[in-house]
C-alpha positions in Angstrom: 18.8 13.1 -3.6 20.1 15.8 -6.1 21.6 15.7 -9.4 25.2 17.5 -9.7 25.7 19.5 -12.0 30.4 18.7 -13.2 29.5 22.1 -15.1 30.6 23.0 -11.3 33.6 21.0 -11.4 36.7 23.5 -12.4 38.9 20.5 -11.5 39.1 17.4 -12.8 40.6 14.2 -11.1 41.2 10.4 -13.1 41.7 7.2 -11.0 42.8 4.6 -13.9 41.2 1.1 -12.9 43.9 -1.4 -12.3 43.7 -4.8 -14.1 42.4 -7.3 -11.1 41.4 -4.5 -9.3 37.1 -4.5 -7.9 35.3 -1.4 -8.8 34.7 -0.3 -5.0 38.6 -0.4 -4.5 38.6 1.8 -7.4 35.8 4.4 -6.3 37.2 4.3 -2.7 40.7 5.2 -4.7 38.7 8.3 -6.7 36.8 9.5 -3.6 40.4 9.5 -1.7 41.9 11.3 -4.6 38.5 14.1 -5.1 38.6 14.7 -1.0 42.9 15.5 -1.4 41.9 18.2 -3.8 39.3 19.7 -1.6 36.7 18.7 -5.0 34.6 17.4 -3.0 34.0 20.1 -0.2 33.3 22.4 -2.6 30.6 20.5 -5.5 28.8 20.5 -1.7 29.4 24.3 -1.1 27.9 24.8 -4.2 24.7 22.7 -4.6 22.5 25.0 -3.4 22.6 29.2 -3.2 23.7 30.3 0.3 22.6 34.0 1.2 25.7 36.5 1.4 24.0 36.9 5.6 25.0 33.3 6.1 28.1 32.8 4.4 29.3 35.5 7.0 27.8 33.5 10.2 30.0 30.7 8.8 33.1 32.1 8.3 32.5 34.0 11.5 32.5 31.4 13.4 34.6 29.5 11.6 37.3 31.8 12.9 38.6 30.8 16.0 37.8 33.4 18.7 40.1 35.7 21.0 38.6 35.3 24.6 40.3 34.9 27.4 
């Protein structure tokens, strides 16, 4: 697995561990918060370089088609 560059993250998300709460549950809450903010999606997208032609193709395929 590759390393994640934390400099790419422009937003921060904080989850405080409650008294008596397991670390697994706190980690689950953190992942939910990151997903809700969209941070994970942008981090995964910026993990590697995307060529402009690939970006155009991805955006074109994500748009709804107007075929009848």
